[in-house]
LOKEMI-636001 format. One line per field, with one value per residue: residue in three letters; z, y, x of N, C-alpha, C in turn. Coordinates in steps of 0.001 Angstrom, whole numbers, always signed. Atoms other than C-alpha are relative to their C-alpha. Example, Ala and Ser with C-alpha at 12.3 -4.5 7.8 and 13.67 -1.06 7.14 Angstrom:
BEGIN
code = [ALA/SER]
n_up = [+0/-60]
n_north = [-1190/-1190]
n_east = [+890/-820]
ca_up = [+7800/+7140]
ca_north = [-4500/-1060]
ca_east = [+12300/+13670]
c_up = [+0/+730]
c_north = [+1200/+1090]
c_east = [+900/-770]
This chain:
BEGIN
code = [MET/ASP/ASN/ALA/PRO/VAL/PRO/ALA/LEU/HIS/GLU/ASP/GLU/PRO/HIS/HIS/ASN/ASP/ILE/ALA/HIS/ARG/LEU/ASN/TRP/LEU/ARG/ALA/GLY/VAL/LEU/GLY/ALA/ASN/ASP/GLY/ILE/VAL/SER/VAL/ALA/ALA/ILE/VAL/VAL/GLY/VAL/ALA/GLY/VAL/THR/ASN/GLU/PRO/GLY/PRO/ILE/LEU/VAL/ALA/GLY/ALA/ALA/GLY/VAL/VAL/GLY/GLY/ALA/ILE/SER/MET/ALA/LEU/GLY/GLU/TYR/VAL/SER/VAL/SER/SER/GLN/LYS/ASP/SER/GLN/GLN/ALA/LEU/ILE/GLU/LYS/GLU/ARG/ARG/GLU/LEU/LEU/GLU/GLU/PRO/ASP/GLU/GLU/LEU/ALA/GLU/LEU/ALA/ALA/ILE/TYR/GLN/SER/LYS/GLY/LEU/SER/VAL/GLU/THR/ALA/LEU/THR/VAL/ALA/HIS/GLU/LEU/THR/ALA/HIS/ASP/ALA/LEU/SER/ALA/HIS/LEU/SER/ALA/GLU/LEU/ASN/ILE/ASP/GLU/THR/ASP/LEU/VAL/SER/PRO/TRP/HIS/ALA/ALA/PHE/ALA/SER/ALA/VAL/ALA/PHE/LEU/ILE/GLY/ALA/VAL/LEU/PRO/MET/LEU/ALA/ILE/LEU/LEU/PRO/PRO/ALA/ASP/VAL/ARG/ILE/PRO/LEU/THR/PHE/VAL/ALA/VAL/LEU/VAL/ALA/LEU/ALA/ALA/THR/GLY/ALA/LEU/GLY/ALA/TRP/ILE/GLY/GLY/GLY/SER/LYS/LEU/ARG/ALA/ALA/VAL/ARG/VAL/VAL/VAL/GLY/GLY/ALA/LEU/ALA/LEU/VAL/ALA/THR/PHE/SER/ILE/GLY/SER/LEU/LEU/GLY/ALA/SER/GLY/VAL/MET]
n_up = [-170/-1342/-175/+1187/-310/-367/+1248/-514/+299/+1196/-712/+731/-446/-964/-1174/-916/-814/+961/+786/-1159/-329/+863/+36/-1186/+341/+747/-784/-702/+829/+481/-1020/-255/+1113/-93/-1249/+617/+755/-1018/-995/+525/+829/-820/-242/+1072/+525/-789/+540/+1119/-329/-661/+1128/+1742/+196/-33/-1314/-1077/+721/+357/-1424/-917/+488/+174/-1534/-435/+261/-861/-1275/+491/+564/-1441/-715/+531/-407/-1205/-783/+972/-436/-1530/-243/+172/-924/-1137/+353/+71/-1310/-314/+134/-406/-1029/+246/+635/-1126/-1165/+543/-168/-1324/-550/+800/-979/-1201/+208/+1247/+182/-20/+1008/+1228/+87/+240/+1564/+562/+5/+1156/+1265/-741/+251/+1264/+924/+20/-1030/-1229/+535/+1087/-731/-975/+1218/+641/-1248/-275/+1201/+153/-1112/+400/+1172/-511/-904/-291/+1354/-196/-783/+538/+723/-575/-1327/+114/+1508/+166/+801/-557/+786/+805/-1009/+719/-666/-79/+856/+1213/-5/-273/+1418/+1166/-333/+3/+1392/+959/-526/+723/+1253/-77/-319/+1119/+679/-1007/+24/+1192/+376/-819/+310/+1496/+449/-234/-1386/+377/+304/-707/-1166/+610/+669/-1313/-625/+782/+55/-1344/-40/+950/-650/-910/+207/+748/-1391/-666/+518/-97/-1444/-240/+778/-619/-963/+334/-68/+937/+360/-19/-998/-672/+848/-655/-1400/-403/+777/-884/-1196/+450/+319/-1148/-396/+735/-176/-1612/+36/+822/-660/-843/+622/+522/-1159/-789/+939/+345/-1325/-367/-754/+747]
n_north = [+1468/+458/+293/+1028/+936/+1491/+485/+1055/+1366/+673/+1121/+1483/+118/+837/-623/+831/+633/+895/+1094/+802/+768/+1151/+1110/+863/+996/+1170/+711/+1061/+1247/+936/+1020/+960/+1059/+1030/+844/+1142/+1169/+1416/+870/+805/+1166/+957/+754/+1153/+1281/+695/+1236/+924/+820/+1220/+646/-655/-570/-886/-323/-565/-1010/-1241/-577/-586/-1331/-951/-393/-985/-1440/-1143/-427/-860/-1187/-791/-290/-1121/-1170/-115/-471/-1352/-1098/-291/-736/-1343/-581/-584/-882/-1067/-231/-645/-1185/-921/-348/-1025/-1043/-610/-675/-1212/-831/-346/-1055/-1133/-751/-183/-692/-677/-406/+1077/+815/-1102/+213/+1307/+32/-1050/+837/+1154/-367/-513/+1095/+176/-761/-1386/-880/-83/-811/+1007/+957/-493/-403/+1281/+352/-873/-87/+1392/-30/-471/+921/+1264/+501/+1395/+550/-308/+648/+1254/+453/-159/+798/+1564/+456/+641/-1028/+275/+776/+1133/+1142/+1367/+551/+1425/+640/+101/+455/+1425/+363/-264/+1222/+1091/+123/+175/+1407/+881/-288/+1113/+1088/+626/+879/+1478/+875/+762/+799/+1297/+714/+92/+846/+1452/+229/+710/-1296/-1247/-735/-807/-1188/-772/-723/-1027/-800/-861/-787/-1053/-1036/-897/-784/-971/-1001/-381/-867/-1257/-789/-736/-945/-719/-678/-882/+900/+796/+892/+1276/+734/+19/+1191/+1021/+130/+372/+1074/+692/+484/+720/+1295/+630/+250/+882/+1471/+351/+210/+1175/+951/+446/+699/+1345/+917/+288/+922/+1169/+717/+819/-814/-775]
n_east = [-328/+678/+1401/+328/+983/-682/+422/+520/-330/+1029/+996/-314/-1529/-236/-675/-766/+698/+788/-769/-571/+1066/+511/-1044/+237/+974/-240/-1008/+855/+822/-1201/-93/+1325/+144/-1117/+583/+1078/-832/-415/+1017/+530/-741/-354/+1046/+253/-1028/+18/+1103/-142/-989/+551/+1313/+12/+1645/+420/+1146/-628/-494/+906/+453/-1287/-415/+1072/+51/-836/+415/+996/-806/-955/+562/+798/-1081/-508/+714/+108/-1415/-233/+870/-675/-1210/+236/+1032/-696/-815/+885/+286/-1226/-311/+946/-690/-1039/+798/+465/-906/-391/+1177/+98/-1269/+416/+713/-450/-1041/+142/-1527/-1130/+354/-390/-1611/-418/+190/-849/-1181/-311/-372/-1444/-1090/-390/-875/+624/-614/+844/+1319/+379/+786/+913/+857/+508/+682/+941/+1142/+530/+1060/+1221/+752/+750/-1238/-238/-834/-1274/-572/+212/-707/-1359/-565/+328/+391/+1588/+985/+1328/+1049/-322/-225/+124/+1017/-307/+484/-877/-1300/+379/+544/-781/-1001/+898/-181/-1265/+56/+1038/-356/-1121/+463/+333/-872/-367/+1465/+418/-1092/+218/+1246/+134/-951/+109/-500/-1309/-713/+413/-961/-1231/+686/+315/-853/-487/+872/-174/-1258/+29/+840/-1039/-1410/+517/+581/-1324/-211/+794/-120/-1498/+472/+820/-814/-1393/-753/-222/+1052/-510/-343/+1420/+708/-443/+263/+1201/-118/-575/+813/+1196/-634/+102/+1083/+803/-719/+415/+1170/+124/-811/+856/+1108/-778/-411/+1524/+457/-1048/+29/+1435/+790/+1117]
ca_up = [+104302/+107995/+106613/+103439/+103553/+105189/+102013/+102674/+103233/+100444/+101549/+99055/+100552/+102478/+106233/+108719/+111115/+108452/+106817/+110404/+111345/+108315/+108364/+112028/+110834/+108106/+110063/+112683/+109659/+108367/+111728/+112430/+108929/+109893/+113230/+111227/+108724/+111747/+114265/+111949/+109656/+112869/+114104/+110784/+109971/+113373/+112989/+109840/+111461/+113185/+110313/+106470/+106949/+106062/+108792/+111686/+109807/+108767/+112449/+114258/+111635/+111629/+115633/+115532/+112988/+114855/+118364/+116888/+115326/+118892/+120590/+118401/+118619/+122074/+123102/+120279/+122064/+125812/+124850/+122954/+125317/+127889/+125694/+125038/+128714/+129299/+126745/+127898/+131263/+130028/+128128/+131270/+133467/+131000/+130652/+134576/+134944/+131858/+134269/+137666/+136361/+133159/+133809/+134448/+131683/+129237/+130415/+130329/+126502/+125768/+127041/+124900/+121833/+123606/+123547/+120135/+118935/+119209/+120984/+124286/+122625/+119788/+122105/+124302/+120973/+119672/+123224/+123681/+120027/+120142/+123599/+122086/+119223/+121069/+124369/+124839/+121522/+121678/+124821/+123786/+120904/+122261/+125566/+124561/+120991/+121152/+118777/+120886/+117693/+116603/+119599/+118930/+118840/+120205/+118070/+115008/+116012/+117306/+113689/+111810/+113817/+113659/+109710/+109089/+111346/+109203/+105851/+106879/+108066/+104698/+103145/+105699/+105501/+101646/+101285/+103794/+102388/+98573/+97725/+97343/+100752/+99606/+98953/+101234/+104063/+101714/+99844/+103120/+104277/+101178/+100713/+104400/+104328/+100861/+102487/+105580/+103882/+101928/+105203/+106618/+104022/+103703/+107451/+107071/+103947/+105854/+108709/+106805/+107634/+105938/+104054/+103560/+107237/+108468/+105569/+106994/+110651/+110367/+107736/+110332/+113142/+111245/+110226/+113582/+114620/+111719/+112295/+115970/+115488/+112882/+114847/+117787/+115894/+114135/+117680/+119308/+115971/+116115/+119766/+119449/+121614/+118856]
ca_north = [+156947/+156497/+156815/+154041/+151919/+147957/+145820/+143542/+139810/+137815/+135460/+132616/+133223/+130287/+131348/+129587/+128596/+127080/+125174/+123991/+122962/+120895/+119132/+118051/+116566/+114977/+113575/+111974/+110476/+108781/+107500/+106335/+104473/+102794/+101735/+100100/+98315/+96685/+95892/+94483/+92369/+91193/+90013/+88088/+86509/+85445/+83495/+82429/+80945/+78450/+78046/+78551/+79135/+81892/+82657/+82727/+85197/+87444/+87594/+88077/+90910/+92436/+92457/+94116/+96731/+97941/+97562/+99151/+101894/+102757/+102501/+105120/+107459/+106975/+107864/+110614/+112276/+111744/+113243/+116245/+117118/+117293/+119459/+121755/+121764/+123161/+125784/+127130/+127211/+129362/+131409/+132275/+132772/+135506/+137036/+137270/+138846/+141475/+142692/+142368/+143522/+145755/+147382/+144547/+142586/+145649/+145616/+141930/+142219/+145091/+142725/+140035/+142199/+143719/+140276/+139939/+142559/+145764/+148697/+149646/+152414/+150454/+147541/+149682/+151157/+147783/+146711/+149593/+149468/+145412/+146084/+148500/+146491/+143227/+142655/+139186/+137899/+139764/+138269/+134667/+134707/+136145/+134553/+130881/+130887/+130069/+131478/+131641/+130776/+127996/+125562/+121839/+119589/+116570/+115435/+116177/+114583/+111129/+111092/+111792/+108822/+106342/+107011/+106894/+103258/+101954/+103153/+101139/+98437/+97621/+96379/+93508/+92453/+91992/+90803/+87954/+86955/+87668/+85598/+81649/+80013/+78590/+82500/+84466/+84855/+85738/+88157/+89504/+90275/+91844/+93812/+95235/+95815/+97841/+99917/+100600/+101899/+104059/+105410/+105855/+107735/+110024/+110773/+111713/+113826/+115633/+116278/+117251/+113962/+111174/+109087/+106060/+105947/+106469/+103739/+101320/+101972/+101201/+98318/+96691/+96955/+95727/+92670/+91986/+92167/+90138/+87270/+87563/+86929/+84416/+82433/+82488/+81285/+78621/+77169/+77392/+75365/+72785/+72329/+71360/+74223/+75939]
ca_east = [-5517/-6951/-10455/-10245/-12892/-12308/-12911/-16035/-15957/-17791/-20471/-18877/-15135/-13981/-13233/-10661/-13311/-15493/-12837/-11490/-15123/-15888/-12602/-13047/-16406/-14934/-12075/-14773/-16550/-13328/-12802/-16448/-16136/-12737/-14426/-17324/-14844/-12840/-15486/-17640/-15146/-13682/-17104/-17892/-14497/-14611/-17772/-16767/-13737/-16184/-19049/-19300/-23213/-24488/-27190/-25088/-22672/-25410/-26890/-23491/-22618/-26131/-25945/-22550/-23571/-26474/-24787/-21874/-23659/-25796/-22530/-20948/-23672/-23954/-20501/-20281/-23239/-22050/-18617/-19920/-22757/-19968/-17961/-21212/-21916/-18334/-18447/-21904/-20337/-17407/-19896/-21891/-18899/-17489/-21056/-20962/-17385/-18477/-21384/-19524/-16169/-16287/-12891/-10823/-12394/-11512/-7881/-7612/-8899/-6683/-3511/-4287/-4035/-908/+830/+175/+2132/-30/+1260/-535/-2418/-3456/-4384/-6259/-8302/-8944/-10341/-12531/-14077/-14612/-16199/-18713/-19520/-20242/-18110/-19048/-18080/-15021/-14063/-15209/-13216/-9944/-9779/-11507/-11694/-15624/-18040/-21481/-23607/-21724/-21411/-21170/-23975/-24178/-27042/-25290/-22154/-24004/-25955/-23034/-20783/-23650/-23750/-20318/-20264/-23126/-21360/-18166/-19803/-21246/-18240/-17063/-21001/-21164/-17353/-18461/-21549/-21453/-18573/-18623/-17830/-14358/-13237/-14961/-12388/-9551/-11869/-12881/-9477/-8357/-11429/-11180/-7587/-7662/-10617/-8288/-5455/-8027/-9640/-6089/-4883/-7741/-7555/-3784/-4918/-7380/-4988/-2010/-150/+1832/-668/+1602/+2645/-1221/-2338/+157/-509/-4387/-3653/-1457/-3883/-6801/-4769/-4305/-7620/-8957/-6047/-7002/-10623/-10458/-7700/-10151/-13187/-11025/-9779/-13467/-14786/-11881/-12508/-15801/-17191/-19108]
c_up = [+1020/-602/-1344/+610/+483/-1167/+926/-171/-1005/+787/-337/+316/+992/+1254/+964/+901/-392/-101/+1472/+217/-686/+55/+1289/-208/-933/+436/+757/-1094/-255/+1277/+651/-1237/+232/+1367/-664/-646/+1176/+731/-796/-635/+1411/+723/-945/-329/+1321/+358/-1111/+219/+487/-1101/-1198/-233/+183/+1054/+1024/-494/+159/+1368/+612/-620/+144/+1621/+92/-685/+908/+1545/-279/-324/+1226/+901/-293/+493/+1358/+797/-787/+809/+1258/-259/-949/+413/+1207/-224/-48/+1307/+435/-696/+401/+1318/+133/-354/+1258/+914/-623/+4/+1488/+178/-944/+944/+1000/-119/-1408/-172/-220/-1175/-1188/+210/-296/-1885/-657/+160/-758/-1297/+129/-439/-1082/-949/-125/+1226/+1017/-555/-979/+541/+608/-950/-213/+1044/+177/-1521/-80/+1079/-344/-770/+629/+1074/+286/-896/-67/+1165/-8/-862/+249/+891/-308/-1432/-30/-668/+627/-870/-564/+919/-956/+267/+74/-880/-1351/+197/+353/-1441/-968/+313/-272/-1473/-564/+683/-1055/-1252/+23/+93/-1252/-603/+567/-445/-1651/-212/+685/-494/-1720/-589/+236/+1398/+74/-13/+766/+1136/-812/-676/+885/+456/-893/-297/+1153/+27/-1042/+771/+1142/-720/-768/+978/+650/-705/-218/+1065/+75/-1133/+726/+1124/-441/+312/-900/-363/-10/+1494/+745/-822/+828/+1446/+153/-1081/+1020/+1106/-535/-404/+681/+357/-1074/+516/+1495/+14/-564/+762/+1192/-221/-662/+1022/+591/-1141/+166/+1234/+213/+986/-501/-1140]
c_north = [-771/-671/-928/-1180/-1577/-563/-1119/-1486/-648/-1192/-1476/-204/-959/+857/-1376/-946/-973/-1020/-978/-1043/-1311/-1156/-972/-926/-868/-1086/-1105/-834/-966/-948/-669/-1140/-933/-747/-936/-1204/-1088/-554/-733/-1179/-922/-798/-1070/-991/-470/-1076/-711/-962/-1317/-710/+609/+572/+1224/+914/+320/+1385/+1100/+487/+296/+1175/+828/+375/+892/+1203/+1107/+111/+810/+1480/+996/+166/+1316/+1196/+363/+971/+1147/+1025/+316/+1052/+1408/+768/+557/+1271/+1485/+384/+1003/+1254/+1170/+506/+1248/+1253/+882/+488/+1120/+1094/+484/+1129/+1262/+457/+354/+766/+534/+477/-788/-943/+961/-41/-1371/+66/+881/-1121/-1108/+316/+520/-841/-642/+642/+1397/+756/+224/+968/-514/-1082/+518/+418/-1002/-629/+560/-200/-1427/-99/+600/-622/-1336/-482/-1285/-1027/+225/-486/-1490/-488/+332/-763/-1885/-91/-899/+973/-512/-619/-954/-1004/-1365/-593/-1181/-839/-319/-1015/-1616/-546/-435/-1544/-1156/-268/-463/-1587/-839/-250/-1033/-1153/-1048/-909/-1311/-696/-461/-942/-1384/-920/-159/-857/-1464/-500/-318/+1397/+958/+587/+713/+1259/+1106/+794/+850/+1108/+1020/+564/+1220/+1107/+724/+652/+1121/+1083/+786/+1160/+1319/+533/+508/+1173/+1087/+809/+290/-1250/-855/-1239/-1367/-437/-379/-1463/-1251/-565/-673/-1489/-1197/-220/-761/-1285/-784/-436/-1322/-1611/-505/-815/-1069/-1248/-502/-927/-1435/-1094/-238/-969/-1297/-600/-553/+650/+660/-1182]
c_east = [-642/-1389/-153/-760/+591/-893/-1158/+182/-1266/-586/+654/+1712/-61/+718/+503/-910/-735/+604/+483/-1227/-718/+1109/-26/-1082/+192/+858/-812/-742/+961/-4/-1158/+135/+1031/-326/-1003/+662/+448/-686/-961/+399/+383/-1318/-61/+959/+437/-649/+119/+1501/-774/-1050/+242/-1445/-180/-567/+1049/+829/-783/-450/+966/+479/-1072/-74/+1314/+51/-942/+458/+1219/-243/-606/+1158/+571/-571/+30/+1208/+307/-752/+374/+1136/-282/-844/+967/+756/-876/-90/+1473/+45/-1159/+512/+981/-746/-565/+1083/+636/-1215/+60/+1058/-146/-931/+720/+1479/+647/+1647/+826/-22/+590/+1586/+553/+32/+1263/+1416/+124/+179/+1233/+1013/+88/+747/-490/+681/-1291/-1028/-707/-984/-1087/-1503/-448/-984/-1409/-1034/-788/-1252/-1287/-804/-878/+1189/+130/+568/+1378/+1174/+354/+1134/+1729/+656/-110/+130/-1358/-379/-1480/-986/+709/+630/-214/-1502/+10/-912/+523/+947/-602/-766/+882/+911/-825/-149/+1266/+230/-504/+634/+1309/-83/-730/+726/+355/-1307/+177/+1392/-55/-961/-482/+784/-380/+735/+1342/+872/-234/+992/+1025/-326/-80/+1041/+562/-709/-60/+1202/+520/-1191/+653/+948/-783/-521/+1540/+818/-665/-227/+1118/-145/-560/+769/+1510/+1490/+936/-989/+667/+40/-1555/-471/+462/-275/-1449/-82/+498/-778/-1295/+498/+111/-1037/-702/+717/-642/-1448/-178/+889/-1039/-1123/+572/-6/-1454/-277/+510/+0/-1477/-1147/-1238/-487]
């Protein structure tokens, strides 16, 4: 029984780390799209509160789309770069400790598995075998939950964030520019709030939370942003400042 072969993992079977990684990217994409919807909608609605002319609305919206996408990409790049630098520093620290203090590191690895419920003897056996196979990977996984071959990519994060923002920004731009002037504001409000409800529910579904609560939360926040910017635009237009 002790010599029973260990079943091989099939390449097409989903693994927890892969699923978690993809869900994180999907969640980031939903948030980026949500930002694109709210940010650009607030800009174009604010300008529409001043003028019904499509030219100024288009220019302001286009500027918001480009500036927002670049800002999202830059922010994501800086954030993920810092995360990657931290991960690499931890990897180098662990590699150095394995070279300088192999016995202490072995005892530490055994203690980790012992804390998870293994007996002292079994934990030590596991630690010995994992160390013989790949000491660095064993310690990174057990101590830090890091996979050296799967570090975050700042460029991928920046690109995904920018694309998600652009996709989200398309809706308010079309909603404000395509309908006739007398209905473009109410149609934009409706289209934006429906889209926000959908992205909120999708984000909650990905995270396993309440879809209704999340949808209400983003719809209320988006509605406040639209009302605020439209009110400011209308006040500036009525005062003759613009």
